Structure formats: structure tokens, C-alpha cells
N, CA, C and O atoms as a Maestro MAE file, in Angstrom:
{
 s_m_m2io_version
 :::
 2.0.0
}

f_m_ct {
 s_m_title
 :::
 protein
 m_atom[260] {
  # First column is atom index #
  i_m_mmod_type
  r_m_x_coord
  r_m_y_coord
  r_m_z_coord
  i_m_residue_number
  s_m_chain_name
  s_m_pdb_residue_name
  s_m_pdb_atom_name
  i_m_atomic_number
  :::
  1 25 -69.166 29.654 -29.143 1 A "UNK " " N  " 7
  2 3 -68.396 28.826 -28.223 1 A "UNK " " CA " 6
  3 2 -66.922 28.860 -28.621 1 A "UNK " " C  " 6
  4 15 -66.581 28.837 -29.803 1 A "UNK " " O  " 8
  5 25 -66.089 28.913 -27.643 2 A "UNK " " N  " 7
  6 3 -64.670 28.875 -27.959 2 A "UNK " " CA " 6
  7 2 -64.182 27.432 -27.980 2 A "UNK " " C  " 6
  8 15 -64.956 26.510 -27.722 2 A "UNK " " O  " 8
  9 25 -62.927 27.236 -28.279 3 A "UNK " " N  " 7
  10 3 -62.407 25.874 -28.445 3 A "UNK " " CA " 6
  11 2 -62.406 25.093 -27.131 3 A "UNK " " C  " 6
  12 15 -62.584 23.875 -27.145 3 A "UNK " " O  " 8
  13 25 -62.208 25.770 -25.993 4 A "UNK " " N  " 7
  14 3 -62.206 25.087 -24.686 4 A "UNK " " CA " 6
  15 2 -63.593 24.524 -24.372 4 A "UNK " " C  " 6
  16 15 -63.700 23.410 -23.858 4 A "UNK " " O  " 8
  17 25 -64.636 25.262 -24.667 5 A "UNK " " N  " 7
  18 3 -65.994 24.784 -24.428 5 A "UNK " " CA " 6
  19 2 -66.340 23.636 -25.357 5 A "UNK " " C  " 6
  20 15 -67.082 22.736 -24.962 5 A "UNK " " O  " 8
  21 25 -65.827 23.640 -26.576 6 A "UNK " " N  " 7
  22 3 -66.063 22.531 -27.506 6 A "UNK " " CA " 6
  23 2 -65.444 21.237 -26.980 6 A "UNK " " C  " 6
  24 15 -66.045 20.166 -27.065 6 A "UNK " " O  " 8
  25 25 -64.232 21.356 -26.436 7 A "UNK " " N  " 7
  26 3 -63.557 20.164 -25.912 7 A "UNK " " CA " 6
  27 2 -64.310 19.626 -24.706 7 A "UNK " " C  " 6
  28 15 -64.500 18.416 -24.584 7 A "UNK " " O  " 8
  29 25 -64.743 20.514 -23.812 8 A "UNK " " N  " 7
  30 3 -65.466 20.077 -22.622 8 A "UNK " " CA " 6
  31 2 -66.821 19.467 -22.960 8 A "UNK " " C  " 6
  32 15 -67.303 18.601 -22.229 8 A "UNK " " O  " 8
  33 25 -67.435 19.897 -24.040 9 A "UNK " " N  " 7
  34 3 -68.754 19.384 -24.405 9 A "UNK " " CA " 6
  35 2 -68.687 17.936 -24.864 9 A "UNK " " C  " 6
  36 15 -69.659 17.198 -24.704 9 A "UNK " " O  " 8
  37 25 -67.565 17.515 -25.431 10 A "UNK " " N  " 7
  38 3 -67.466 16.159 -25.962 10 A "UNK " " CA " 6
  39 2 -66.681 15.202 -25.071 10 A "UNK " " C  " 6
  40 15 -66.655 14.002 -25.346 10 A "UNK " " O  " 8
  41 25 -66.054 15.686 -24.036 11 A "UNK " " N  " 7
  42 3 -65.300 14.791 -23.159 11 A "UNK " " CA " 6
  43 2 -66.254 14.184 -22.129 11 A "UNK " " C  " 6
  44 15 -67.092 14.886 -21.563 11 A "UNK " " O  " 8
  45 25 -66.125 12.893 -21.892 12 A "UNK " " N  " 7
  46 3 -67.016 12.265 -20.909 12 A "UNK " " CA " 6
  47 2 -66.656 12.696 -19.497 12 A "UNK " " C  " 6
  48 15 -65.486 12.895 -19.170 12 A "UNK " " O  " 8
  49 25 -67.648 12.831 -18.693 13 A "UNK " " N  " 7
  50 3 -67.405 13.190 -17.304 13 A "UNK " " CA " 6
  51 2 -67.171 11.908 -16.516 13 A "UNK " " C  " 6
  52 15 -67.910 10.935 -16.664 13 A "UNK " " O  " 8
  53 25 -66.145 11.915 -15.684 14 A "UNK " " N  " 7
  54 3 -65.801 10.741 -14.889 14 A "UNK " " CA " 6
  55 2 -66.434 10.863 -13.512 14 A "UNK " " C  " 6
  56 15 -66.267 11.865 -12.817 14 A "UNK " " O  " 8
  57 25 -67.163 9.824 -13.136 15 A "UNK " " N  " 7
  58 3 -67.745 9.801 -11.799 15 A "UNK " " CA " 6
  59 2 -66.741 9.164 -10.848 15 A "UNK " " C  " 6
  60 15 -66.085 8.188 -11.210 15 A "UNK " " O  " 8
  61 25 -66.612 9.691 -9.655 16 A "UNK " " N  " 7
  62 3 -65.692 9.076 -8.696 16 A "UNK " " CA " 6
  63 2 -66.224 7.714 -8.248 16 A "UNK " " C  " 6
  64 15 -67.433 7.508 -8.139 16 A "UNK " " O  " 8
  65 25 -65.314 6.809 -7.995 17 A "UNK " " N  " 7
  66 3 -65.692 5.483 -7.519 17 A "UNK " " CA " 6
  67 2 -65.944 5.586 -6.022 17 A "UNK " " C  " 6
  68 15 -65.063 5.972 -5.254 17 A "UNK " " O  " 8
  69 25 -67.141 5.242 -5.628 18 A "UNK " " N  " 7
  70 3 -67.500 5.367 -4.219 18 A "UNK " " CA " 6
  71 2 -67.051 4.119 -3.458 18 A "UNK " " C  " 6
  72 15 -66.882 3.058 -4.059 18 A "UNK " " O  " 8
  73 25 -66.860 4.234 -2.158 19 A "UNK " " N  " 7
  74 3 -66.500 3.056 -1.353 19 A "UNK " " CA " 6
  75 2 -67.565 1.959 -1.419 19 A "UNK " " C  " 6
  76 15 -67.245 0.773 -1.333 19 A "UNK " " O  " 8
  77 25 -68.825 2.356 -1.571 20 A "UNK " " N  " 7
  78 3 -69.886 1.361 -1.683 20 A "UNK " " CA " 6
  79 2 -69.726 0.527 -2.947 20 A "UNK " " C  " 6
  80 15 -69.957 -0.682 -2.923 20 A "UNK " " O  " 8
  81 25 -69.336 1.156 -4.046 21 A "UNK " " N  " 7
  82 3 -69.121 0.430 -5.294 21 A "UNK " " CA " 6
  83 2 -67.982 -0.570 -5.145 21 A "UNK " " C  " 6
  84 15 -68.092 -1.708 -5.601 21 A "UNK " " O  " 8
  85 25 -66.890 -0.154 -4.511 22 A "UNK " " N  " 7
  86 3 -65.759 -1.055 -4.294 22 A "UNK " " CA " 6
  87 2 -66.179 -2.212 -3.401 22 A "UNK " " C  " 6
  88 15 -65.831 -3.362 -3.670 22 A "UNK " " O  " 8
  89 25 -66.925 -1.920 -2.342 23 A "UNK " " N  " 7
  90 3 -67.390 -2.966 -1.427 23 A "UNK " " CA " 6
  91 2 -68.279 -3.978 -2.144 23 A "UNK " " C  " 6
  92 15 -68.118 -5.184 -1.954 23 A "UNK " " O  " 8
  93 25 -69.203 -3.506 -2.956 24 A "UNK " " N  " 7
  94 3 -70.095 -4.414 -3.674 24 A "UNK " " CA " 6
  95 2 -69.335 -5.243 -4.711 24 A "UNK " " C  " 6
  96 15 -69.671 -6.406 -4.933 24 A "UNK " " O  " 8
  97 25 -68.331 -4.667 -5.337 25 A "UNK " " N  " 7
  98 3 -67.507 -5.425 -6.285 25 A "UNK " " CA " 6
  99 2 -66.724 -6.519 -5.562 25 A "UNK " " C  " 6
  100 15 -66.591 -7.628 -6.079 25 A "UNK " " O  " 8
  101 25 -66.214 -6.220 -4.387 26 A "UNK " " N  " 7
  102 3 -65.497 -7.229 -3.609 26 A "UNK " " CA " 6
  103 2 -66.430 -8.373 -3.185 26 A "UNK " " C  " 6
  104 15 -66.030 -9.537 -3.194 26 A "UNK " " O  " 8
  105 25 -67.650 -8.044 -2.821 27 A "UNK " " N  " 7
  106 3 -68.623 -9.079 -2.469 27 A "UNK " " CA " 6
  107 2 -68.922 -9.957 -3.686 27 A "UNK " " C  " 6
  108 15 -69.028 -11.177 -3.559 27 A "UNK " " O  " 8
  109 25 -69.056 -9.349 -4.850 28 A "UNK " " N  " 7
  110 3 -69.326 -10.117 -6.066 28 A "UNK " " CA " 6
  111 2 -68.158 -11.046 -6.401 28 A "UNK " " C  " 6
  112 15 -68.378 -12.196 -6.779 28 A "UNK " " O  " 8
  113 25 -66.935 -10.570 -6.268 29 A "UNK " " N  " 7
  114 3 -65.759 -11.402 -6.527 29 A "UNK " " CA " 6
  115 2 -65.702 -12.545 -5.525 29 A "UNK " " C  " 6
  116 15 -65.399 -13.678 -5.902 29 A "UNK " " O  " 8
  117 25 -65.988 -12.269 -4.255 30 A "UNK " " N  " 7
  118 3 -66.000 -13.309 -3.232 30 A "UNK " " CA " 6
  119 2 -67.060 -14.363 -3.541 30 A "UNK " " C  " 6
  120 15 -66.792 -15.558 -3.416 30 A "UNK " " O  " 8
  121 25 -68.250 -13.943 -3.938 31 A "UNK " " N  " 7
  122 3 -69.326 -14.875 -4.268 31 A "UNK " " CA " 6
  123 2 -68.939 -15.761 -5.446 31 A "UNK " " C  " 6
  124 15 -69.183 -16.967 -5.417 31 A "UNK " " O  " 8
  125 25 -68.345 -15.183 -6.473 32 A "UNK " " N  " 7
  126 3 -67.913 -15.972 -7.632 32 A "UNK " " CA " 6
  127 2 -66.822 -16.963 -7.247 32 A "UNK " " C  " 6
  128 15 -66.806 -18.091 -7.739 32 A "UNK " " O  " 8
  129 25 -65.911 -16.551 -6.370 33 A "UNK " " N  " 7
  130 3 -64.854 -17.456 -5.916 33 A "UNK " " CA " 6
  131 2 -65.440 -18.630 -5.136 33 A "UNK " " C  " 6
  132 15 -64.989 -19.765 -5.291 33 A "UNK " " O  " 8
  133 25 -66.430 -18.365 -4.310 34 A "UNK " " N  " 7
  134 3 -67.085 -19.453 -3.565 34 A "UNK " " CA " 6
  135 2 -67.769 -20.412 -4.529 34 A "UNK " " C  " 6
  136 15 -67.692 -21.627 -4.346 34 A "UNK " " O  " 8
  137 25 -68.434 -19.890 -5.549 35 A "UNK " " N  " 7
  138 3 -69.081 -20.759 -6.535 35 A "UNK " " CA " 6
  139 2 -68.071 -21.656 -7.242 35 A "UNK " " C  " 6
  140 15 -68.332 -22.841 -7.445 35 A "UNK " " O  " 8
  141 25 -66.934 -21.106 -7.616 36 A "UNK " " N  " 7
  142 3 -65.903 -21.898 -8.294 36 A "UNK " " CA " 6
  143 2 -65.340 -22.966 -7.363 36 A "UNK " " C  " 6
  144 15 -65.136 -24.107 -7.777 36 A "UNK " " O  " 8
  145 25 -65.090 -22.602 -6.114 37 A "UNK " " N  " 7
  146 3 -64.554 -23.579 -5.161 37 A "UNK " " CA " 6
  147 2 -65.549 -24.693 -4.874 37 A "UNK " " C  " 6
  148 15 -65.155 -25.855 -4.779 37 A "UNK " " O  " 8
  149 25 -66.810 -24.372 -4.735 38 A "UNK " " N  " 7
  150 3 -67.827 -25.403 -4.492 38 A "UNK " " CA " 6
  151 2 -67.956 -26.310 -5.710 38 A "UNK " " C  " 6
  152 15 -68.105 -27.522 -5.562 38 A "UNK " " O  " 8
  153 25 -67.900 -25.743 -6.900 39 A "UNK " " N  " 7
  154 3 -67.962 -26.555 -8.116 39 A "UNK " " CA " 6
  155 2 -66.778 -27.517 -8.182 39 A "UNK " " C  " 6
  156 15 -66.954 -28.691 -8.511 39 A "UNK " " O  " 8
  157 25 -65.585 -27.038 -7.877 40 A "UNK " " N  " 7
  158 3 -64.397 -27.892 -7.904 40 A "UNK " " CA " 6
  159 2 -64.497 -28.994 -6.852 40 A "UNK " " C  " 6
  160 15 -64.094 -30.130 -7.102 40 A "UNK " " O  " 8
  161 25 -65.032 -28.667 -5.682 41 A "UNK " " N  " 7
  162 3 -65.162 -29.668 -4.618 41 A "UNK " " CA " 6
  163 2 -66.175 -30.738 -4.988 41 A "UNK " " C  " 6
  164 15 -65.973 -31.908 -4.663 41 A "UNK " " O  " 8
  165 25 -67.254 -30.369 -5.655 42 A "UNK " " N  " 7
  166 3 -68.247 -31.369 -6.023 42 A "UNK " " CA " 6
  167 2 -67.751 -32.260 -7.157 42 A "UNK " " C  " 6
  168 15 -68.185 -33.407 -7.270 42 A "UNK " " O  " 8
  169 25 -66.852 -31.756 -7.997 43 A "UNK " " N  " 7
  170 3 -66.299 -32.597 -9.058 43 A "UNK " " CA " 6
  171 2 -65.376 -33.670 -8.481 43 A "UNK " " C  " 6
  172 15 -65.265 -34.758 -9.045 43 A "UNK " " O  " 8
  173 25 -64.711 -33.369 -7.355 44 A "UNK " " N  " 7
  174 3 -63.798 -34.330 -6.746 44 A "UNK " " CA " 6
  175 2 -64.504 -35.263 -5.772 44 A "UNK " " C  " 6
  176 15 -63.919 -36.264 -5.357 44 A "UNK " " O  " 8
  177 25 -65.719 -34.970 -5.403 45 A "UNK " " N  " 7
  178 3 -66.419 -35.749 -4.380 45 A "UNK " " CA " 6
  179 2 -66.727 -37.153 -4.880 45 A "UNK " " C  " 6
  180 15 -66.994 -37.355 -6.065 45 A "UNK " " O  " 8
  181 25 -66.689 -38.111 -3.980 46 A "UNK " " N  " 7
  182 3 -67.028 -39.490 -4.287 46 A "UNK " " CA " 6
  183 2 -68.119 -39.922 -3.304 46 A "UNK " " C  " 6
  184 15 -67.825 -40.550 -2.287 46 A "UNK " " O  " 8
  185 25 -69.381 -39.586 -3.607 47 A "UNK " " N  " 7
  186 3 -70.443 -39.869 -2.637 47 A "UNK " " CA " 6
  187 2 -70.693 -41.363 -2.481 47 A "UNK " " C  " 6
  188 15 -70.561 -42.131 -3.434 47 A "UNK " " O  " 8
  189 25 -71.051 -41.755 -1.287 48 A "UNK " " N  " 7
  190 3 -71.379 -43.145 -0.972 48 A "UNK " " CA " 6
  191 2 -72.782 -43.151 -0.396 48 A "UNK " " C  " 6
  192 15 -73.072 -42.435 0.562 48 A "UNK " " O  " 8
  193 25 -73.645 -43.959 -0.979 49 A "UNK " " N  " 7
  194 3 -75.012 -44.062 -0.469 49 A "UNK " " CA " 6
  195 2 -74.997 -44.914 0.803 49 A "UNK " " C  " 6
  196 15 -74.377 -45.976 0.851 49 A "UNK " " O  " 8
  197 25 -75.697 -44.421 1.831 50 A "UNK " " N  " 7
  198 3 -75.769 -45.127 3.104 50 A "UNK " " CA " 6
  199 2 -77.191 -45.623 3.334 50 A "UNK " " C  " 6
  200 15 -78.163 -45.017 2.884 50 A "UNK " " O  " 8
  201 25 -77.287 -46.752 4.053 51 A "UNK " " N  " 7
  202 3 -78.618 -47.249 4.413 51 A "UNK " " CA " 6
  203 2 -79.088 -46.515 5.670 51 A "UNK " " C  " 6
  204 15 -78.443 -45.565 6.113 51 A "UNK " " O  " 8
  205 25 -80.199 -46.950 6.238 52 A "UNK " " N  " 7
  206 3 -80.782 -46.260 7.384 52 A "UNK " " CA " 6
  207 2 -79.916 -46.364 8.635 52 A "UNK " " C  " 6
  208 15 -80.048 -45.549 9.549 52 A "UNK " " O  " 8
  209 25 -79.035 -47.356 8.682 53 A "UNK " " N  " 7
  210 3 -78.158 -47.529 9.845 53 A "UNK " " CA " 6
  211 2 -76.802 -46.856 9.661 53 A "UNK " " C  " 6
  212 15 -75.975 -46.880 10.572 53 A "UNK " " O  " 8
  213 25 -76.568 -46.264 8.513 54 A "UNK " " N  " 7
  214 3 -75.306 -45.575 8.269 54 A "UNK " " CA " 6
  215 2 -74.246 -46.439 7.630 54 A "UNK " " C  " 6
  216 15 -73.087 -46.034 7.540 54 A "UNK " " O  " 8
  217 25 -74.627 -47.634 7.182 55 A "UNK " " N  " 7
  218 3 -73.664 -48.518 6.524 55 A "UNK " " CA " 6
  219 2 -73.738 -48.308 5.018 55 A "UNK " " C  " 6
  220 15 -74.817 -48.058 4.479 55 A "UNK " " O  " 8
  221 25 -72.603 -48.406 4.334 56 A "UNK " " N  " 7
  222 3 -72.623 -48.226 2.876 56 A "UNK " " CA " 6
  223 2 -73.472 -49.289 2.189 56 A "UNK " " C  " 6
  224 15 -73.424 -50.462 2.557 56 A "UNK " " O  " 8
  225 25 -74.242 -48.879 1.200 57 A "UNK " " N  " 7
  226 3 -75.042 -49.816 0.431 57 A "UNK " " CA " 6
  227 2 -74.151 -50.524 -0.572 57 A "UNK " " C  " 6
  228 15 -73.238 -49.921 -1.136 57 A "UNK " " O  " 8
  229 25 -74.416 -51.795 -0.794 58 A "UNK " " N  " 7
  230 3 -73.670 -52.528 -1.819 58 A "UNK " " CA " 6
  231 2 -74.265 -52.198 -3.158 58 A "UNK " " C  " 6
  232 15 -75.473 -51.992 -3.275 58 A "UNK " " O  " 8
  233 25 -73.431 -52.145 -4.168 59 A "UNK " " N  " 7
  234 3 -73.907 -51.838 -5.500 59 A "UNK " " CA " 6
  235 2 -74.425 -53.134 -6.110 59 A "UNK " " C  " 6
  236 15 -73.702 -54.125 -6.201 59 A "UNK " " O  " 8
  237 25 -75.685 -53.111 -6.526 60 A "UNK " " N  " 7
  238 3 -76.286 -54.265 -7.169 60 A "UNK " " CA " 6
  239 2 -76.680 -53.893 -8.581 60 A "UNK " " C  " 6
  240 15 -76.898 -52.721 -8.889 60 A "UNK " " O  " 8
  241 25 -76.772 -54.891 -9.435 61 A "UNK " " N  " 7
  242 3 -77.103 -54.620 -10.823 61 A "UNK " " CA " 6
  243 2 -78.606 -54.386 -11.012 61 A "UNK " " C  " 6
  244 15 -79.012 -53.822 -12.028 61 A "UNK " " O  " 8
  245 25 -79.424 -54.801 -10.068 62 A "UNK " " N  " 7
  246 3 -80.871 -54.627 -10.185 62 A "UNK " " CA " 6
  247 2 -81.289 -53.240 -9.747 62 A "UNK " " C  " 6
  248 15 -80.593 -52.572 -8.981 62 A "UNK " " O  " 8
  249 25 -82.449 -52.816 -10.252 63 A "UNK " " N  " 7
  250 3 -82.970 -51.516 -9.876 63 A "UNK " " CA " 6
  251 2 -83.698 -51.612 -8.533 63 A "UNK " " C  " 6
  252 15 -84.248 -52.660 -8.195 63 A "UNK " " O  " 8
  253 25 -83.699 -50.541 -7.786 64 A "UNK " " N  " 7
  254 3 -84.432 -50.522 -6.522 64 A "UNK " " CA " 6
  255 2 -85.911 -50.381 -6.804 64 A "UNK " " C  " 6
  256 15 -86.318 -49.665 -7.719 64 A "UNK " " O  " 8
  257 25 -86.716 -51.073 -6.007 65 A "UNK " " N  " 7
  258 3 -88.160 -51.016 -6.197 65 A "UNK " " CA " 6
  259 2 -88.796 -49.968 -5.350 65 A "UNK " " C  " 6
  260 15 -90.014 -49.793 -5.396 65 A "UNK " " O  " 8
  :::
 }
 m_bond[259] {
  # First column is bond index #
  i_m_from
  i_m_to
  i_m_order
  :::
  1 1 2 1
  2 2 3 1
  3 3 4 2
  4 3 5 1
  5 5 6 1
  6 6 7 1
  7 7 8 2
  8 7 9 1
  9 9 10 1
  10 10 11 1
  11 11 12 2
  12 11 13 1
  13 13 14 1
  14 14 15 1
  15 15 16 2
  16 15 17 1
  17 17 18 1
  18 18 19 1
  19 19 20 2
  20 19 21 1
  21 21 22 1
  22 22 23 1
  23 23 24 2
  24 23 25 1
  25 25 26 1
  26 26 27 1
  27 27 28 2
  28 27 29 1
  29 29 30 1
  30 30 31 1
  31 31 32 2
  32 31 33 1
  33 33 34 1
  34 34 35 1
  35 35 36 2
  36 35 37 1
  37 37 38 1
  38 38 39 1
  39 39 40 2
  40 39 41 1
  41 41 42 1
  42 42 43 1
  43 43 44 2
  44 43 45 1
  45 45 46 1
  46 46 47 1
  47 47 48 2
  48 47 49 1
  49 49 50 1
  50 50 51 1
  51 51 52 2
  52 51 53 1
  53 53 54 1
  54 54 55 1
  55 55 56 2
  56 55 57 1
  57 57 58 1
  58 58 59 1
  59 59 60 2
  60 59 61 1
  61 61 62 1
  62 62 63 1
  63 63 64 2
  64 63 65 1
  65 65 66 1
  66 66 67 1
  67 67 68 2
  68 67 69 1
  69 69 70 1
  70 70 71 1
  71 71 72 2
  72 71 73 1
  73 73 74 1
  74 74 75 1
  75 75 76 2
  76 75 77 1
  77 77 78 1
  78 78 79 1
  79 79 80 2
  80 79 81 1
  81 81 82 1
  82 82 83 1
  83 83 84 2
  84 83 85 1
  85 85 86 1
  86 86 87 1
  87 87 88 2
  88 87 89 1
  89 89 90 1
  90 90 91 1
  91 91 92 2
  92 91 93 1
  93 93 94 1
  94 94 95 1
  95 95 96 2
  96 95 97 1
  97 97 98 1
  98 98 99 1
  99 99 100 2
  100 99 101 1
  101 101 102 1
  102 102 103 1
  103 103 104 2
  104 103 105 1
  105 105 106 1
  106 106 107 1
  107 107 108 2
  108 107 109 1
  109 109 110 1
  110 110 111 1
  111 111 112 2
  112 111 113 1
  113 113 114 1
  114 114 115 1
  115 115 116 2
  116 115 117 1
  117 117 118 1
  118 118 119 1
  119 119 120 2
  120 119 121 1
  121 121 122 1
  122 122 123 1
  123 123 124 2
  124 123 125 1
  125 125 126 1
  126 126 127 1
  127 127 128 2
  128 127 129 1
  129 129 130 1
  130 130 131 1
  131 131 132 2
  132 131 133 1
  133 133 134 1
  134 134 135 1
  135 135 136 2
  136 135 137 1
  137 137 138 1
  138 138 139 1
  139 139 140 2
  140 139 141 1
  141 141 142 1
  142 142 143 1
  143 143 144 2
  144 143 145 1
  145 145 146 1
  146 146 147 1
  147 147 148 2
  148 147 149 1
  149 149 150 1
  150 150 151 1
  151 151 152 2
  152 151 153 1
  153 153 154 1
  154 154 155 1
  155 155 156 2
  156 155 157 1
  157 157 158 1
  158 158 159 1
  159 159 160 2
  160 159 161 1
  161 161 162 1
  162 162 163 1
  163 163 164 2
  164 163 165 1
  165 165 166 1
  166 166 167 1
  167 167 168 2
  168 167 169 1
  169 169 170 1
  170 170 171 1
  171 171 172 2
  172 171 173 1
  173 173 174 1
  174 174 175 1
  175 175 176 2
  176 175 177 1
  177 177 178 1
  178 178 179 1
  179 179 180 2
  180 179 181 1
  181 181 182 1
  182 182 183 1
  183 183 184 2
  184 183 185 1
  185 185 186 1
  186 186 187 1
  187 187 188 2
  188 187 189 1
  189 189 190 1
  190 190 191 1
  191 191 192 2
  192 191 193 1
  193 193 194 1
  194 194 195 1
  195 195 196 2
  196 195 197 1
  197 197 198 1
  198 198 199 1
  199 199 200 2
  200 199 201 1
  201 201 202 1
  202 202 203 1
  203 203 204 2
  204 203 205 1
  205 205 206 1
  206 206 207 1
  207 207 208 2
  208 207 209 1
  209 209 210 1
  210 210 211 1
  211 211 212 2
  212 211 213 1
  213 213 214 1
  214 214 215 1
  215 215 216 2
  216 215 217 1
  217 217 218 1
  218 218 219 1
  219 219 220 2
  220 219 221 1
  221 221 222 1
  222 222 223 1
  223 223 224 2
  224 223 225 1
  225 225 226 1
  226 226 227 1
  227 227 228 2
  228 227 229 1
  229 229 230 1
  230 230 231 1
  231 231 232 2
  232 231 233 1
  233 233 234 1
  234 234 235 1
  235 235 236 2
  236 235 237 1
  237 237 238 1
  238 238 239 1
  239 239 240 2
  240 239 241 1
  241 241 242 1
  242 242 243 1
  243 243 244 2
  244 243 245 1
  245 245 246 1
  246 246 247 1
  247 247 248 2
  248 247 249 1
  249 249 250 1
  250 250 251 1
  251 251 252 2
  252 251 253 1
  253 253 254 1
  254 254 255 1
  255 255 256 2
  256 255 257 1
  257 257 258 1
  258 258 259 1
  259 259 260 2
  :::
 }
}
């Protein structure tokens, strides 16, 4: 083997990035962004428990039966 073949034998071959790979990576980034936004929104949320008529329940110190 000559020196050129030795160099080619040890150099990694680069695969071209296909459009499908880029598309799937963009979908993954979008999904992660949605997860982060939903997490941030739930941390800021202040839920209010409603009764059957849609009125807010009063907070009582006793447990519900």
C-alpha cells in the first residue's frame, strides 16, 4: 500500500446529511420547545377549584369527605 491508501484507510467517511435528517431534527427541537413552554406555563398557573355550578370553592381547613 502506498501512503495515499494508508491515509484513506484511517480517515472516517462522512455521510451527507439528508433532508429527512434535518426535518426530523427540527421536529425534535420543536417538541422540546413545546415541552419547555408548557412546563413554564404550568409553573405560573394559579388553578382555582370550582364547584358543580362553576363557582370557586372556598378554602376550608377541614378535609373533604
